[in-house]
C-alpha positions as CSV (number, residue, x, y, z in Angstrom):
1,M,21.8,145.5,144.8
2,N,25.5,145.7,145.5
3,K,25.0,148.9,147.6
4,I,22.3,147.3,149.7
5,Q,24.6,144.3,150.4
6,M,27.4,146.7,151.3
7,L,25.1,148.6,153.7
8,I,23.9,145.3,155.3
9,S,27.5,144.2,155.7
10,Q,28.4,147.5,157.4
11,I,25.4,147.3,159.7
12,D,26.4,143.7,160.7
13,C,29.9,145.0,161.4
14,V,28.6,147.8,163.6
15,D,26.2,145.5,165.4
16,S,29.1,143.1,166.1
17,M,31.3,146.0,167.4
18,I,28.5,147.3,169.7
19,T,27.7,143.8,171.0
20,A,31.4,143.3,171.8
21,K,31.6,146.7,173.6
22,I,28.5,145.8,175.7
23,E,29.9,142.4,176.6
24,N,33.2,144.0,177.6
25,E,31.5,146.7,179.8
26,R,29.3,144.0,181.4
27,A,32.4,141.9,182.2
28,M,34.1,145.0,183.6
29,L,31.1,145.8,185.8
30,N,30.9,142.2,187.1
31,D,34.6,142.3,187.9
32,L,34.2,145.6,189.8
33,F,31.2,144.3,191.7
34,F,32.9,141.1,192.8
35,S,36.0,143.0,193.7
36,Q,34.1,145.4,195.9
37,L,32.1,142.5,197.4
38,G,35.4,140.7,198.3
39,T,36.8,143.9,199.8
40,T,33.7,144.4,201.9
41,Y,33.7,140.8,203.1
42,Q,37.3,141.2,204.2
43,K,36.5,144.4,206.1
44,V,33.6,142.8,207.9
45,S,35.6,139.7,208.7
46,L,38.4,141.8,210.1
47,A,36.0,143.9,212.2
48,E,34.4,140.7,213.6
49,K,37.8,139.4,214.6
50,Q,38.5,142.7,216.3
51,V,35.0,142.4,218.0
52,H,34.0,145.8,216.6
53,V,31.0,144.3,214.8
54,K,28.8,141.5,216.0
55,N,27.2,139.6,213.0
56,A,24.4,137.3,214.0
57,C,25.0,135.1,211.0
58,S,28.7,134.7,211.6
59,P,30.1,131.5,213.3
60,I,32.5,133.8,215.3
61,T,29.4,135.2,217.1
62,S,28.5,131.9,218.6
63,E,32.0,131.4,219.9
64,L,31.9,134.8,221.7
65,D,28.6,134.1,223.5
């Protein structure tokens, strides 16, 4: 019975480690996504200000018309 309890304990430990790894990777991917989203937004905003891109959803478009 003692060996079974030890195996269960080791499985629980491995499960905790895998869960933590998955959560860390998910957080890293979310950070990367939002970082790229912010960078893209800044590039689009800069292009709109320089009138290289006309975005129909942007308030700056109505000012130009």
